[in-house]
C-alpha positions in Angstrom: -30.4 -19.0 -65.3 -27.3 -18.1 -67.3 -27.2 -15.1 -69.6 -27.5 -17.2 -72.8 -30.6 -18.9 -71.5 -32.1 -15.5 -70.7 -31.3 -14.3 -74.2 -33.0 -17.4 -75.7 -36.0 -16.9 -73.5 -36.3 -13.3 -74.7 -35.9 -14.4 -78.3 -38.8 -16.9 -77.7 -41.0 -14.0 -76.8 -40.1 -12.1 -80.0 -43.0 -10.1 -81.4 -41.7 -10.5 -85.0 -41.7 -14.3 -84.7 -45.2 -14.2 -83.1 -46.6 -12.0 -85.8 -45.1 -14.1 -88.6 -46.6 -17.3 -87.1 -49.9 -15.6 -86.6 -49.8 -14.4 -90.2 -49.1 -17.9 -91.5 -52.0 -19.3 -89.3 -54.4 -16.6 -90.7 -53.3 -17.4 -94.2 -54.0 -21.1 -93.7 -57.5 -20.2 -92.7 -58.0 -18.1 -95.8 -56.4 -20.8 -98.0 -58.7 -23.4 -96.6 -61.8 -21.4 -97.6 -60.3 -20.3 -100.9 -59.6 -24.0 -101.8 -63.4 -24.6 -101.6 -63.8 -22.2 -104.5 -62.3 -24.7 -106.8 -59.6 -22.2 -107.9 -56.0 -22.8 -107.3 -55.4 -19.6 -105.5 -54.0 -18.7 -102.1 -54.4 -15.7 -99.8 -51.1 -14.1 -100.9 -52.2 -14.3 -104.6 -55.6 -12.7 -103.7 -53.8 -9.8 -102.0 -51.6 -9.3 -105.1 -54.5 -9.5 -107.5 -56.6 -7.1 -105.5 -53.7 -4.6 -105.4 -53.1 -4.9 -109.1 -56.9 -4.4 -109.7 -56.7 -1.1 -107.8 -54.0 0.6 -109.8 -54.0 1.5 -113.5 -51.0 0.1 -115.3 -49.1 -0.6 -112.0 -45.4 -1.0 -112.3 -43.6 -3.7 -110.3 -42.1 -0.9 -108.1 -45.5 0.7 -107.5 -47.2 -2.7 -106.7 -44.3 -3.9 -104.5 -44.4 -0.6 -102.5 -48.1 -0.8 -102.0 -47.8 -4.4 -100.8 -44.6 -3.8 -98.8 -43.2 -6.8 -100.7 -39.7 -7.3 -102.1 -39.6 -6.8 -105.9 -38.1 -10.2 -106.6 -40.7 -11.9 -104.5 -43.4 -10.0 -106.3 -41.9 -10.8 -109.7 -41.9 -14.6 -108.8 -45.5 -14.3 -107.7 -46.6 -12.4 -110.8 -45.0 -15.1 -113.0 -47.4 -17.6 -111.4 -50.3 -15.3 -111.8 -49.4 -14.8 -115.5 -49.3 -18.6 -116.0 -52.8 -18.8 -114.5 -53.9 -16.1 -117.0 -55.0 -13.7 -114.3 -52.6 -10.9 -115.1 -50.7 -9.7 -118.1 -47.7 -7.4 -118.4 -46.5 -4.9 -121.0 -43.7 -2.4 -121.4 -44.2 1.3 -121.0 -43.4 3.8 -123.8 -39.7 3.9 -123.0 -39.5 0.1 -122.2 -37.8 0.8 -118.9 -40.9 -0.2 -116.9 -43.1 -3.2 -117.0 -46.7 -2.7 -116.2 -49.0 -5.3 -114.7 -52.8 -5.4 -115.3 -55.5 -7.8 -114.4 -57.0 -9.8 -117.3 -60.7 -10.5 -117.7 -59.9 -14.0 -116.2 -58.3 -12.3 -113.2 -61.4 -10.2 -112.6 -63.5 -13.3 -113.0 -61.5 -15.3 -110.5 -61.7 -12.5 -107.9 -65.5 -12.5 -108.3 -65.6 -16.3 -108.0 -63.5 -16.5 -104.8 -65.2 -13.5 -103.1 -67.8 -15.4 -101.2 -65.2 -17.9 -99.9 -62.9 -15.0 -98.9 -65.9 -13.5 -97.0 -66.3 -16.8 -95.1 -62.6 -16.7 -94.2 -62.8 -13.1 -93.2 -65.8 -13.8 -90.9 -63.9 -16.7 -89.3 -60.8 -14.6 -88.6 -62.9 -11.7 -87.3 -64.7 -14.1 -84.9 -61.3 -15.4 -83.7 -60.0 -11.9 -83.0 -63.2 -11.0 -81.1 -64.1 -7.6 -79.6 -60.6 -6.2 -79.9 -60.6 -6.4 -83.7 -60.9 -2.6 -84.2 -58.0 -1.9 -81.8 -56.0 -4.7 -83.6 -56.6 -3.1 -87.0 -55.6 0.3 -85.6 -52.4 -1.1 -84.3 -51.7 -2.9 -87.5 -52.3 0.4 -89.3 -49.6 2.0 -87.2 -47.1 -0.8 -88.1 -48.1 -0.7 -91.8 -47.5 3.0 -92.1 -44.0 2.8 -90.8 -41.4 3.9 -93.4 -38.2 3.0 -91.5 
């Protein structure tokens, strides 16, 4: 096997690519269950809404840091959430910061989708099996990285 083929084989076994594919597959499971709720919401939007609901007057910076999400990606997502009526934004006292809060409709949609989310969670936990606690511990190590 030539050196280039060895490199490609090594790239095929890339943990980053595997994690991204697994993440997309898990999101598809959640999205399937969320669709049954009748709401036009996906797993990514649920994650953002839940994070916003847990911070008072969260700035884009604060929310993006908590989600480990690029600010521009978060801003695009928040625009969709605003159009759905699930969040609203306002400027801070000095108008340098935009704050995002859940609306009453946003709280309602989280309540409505919760049983469907629980079903998806159960499905994914069953797929992960007995190693789920170890898996979560390892994910926690990765999530806490700052570099």
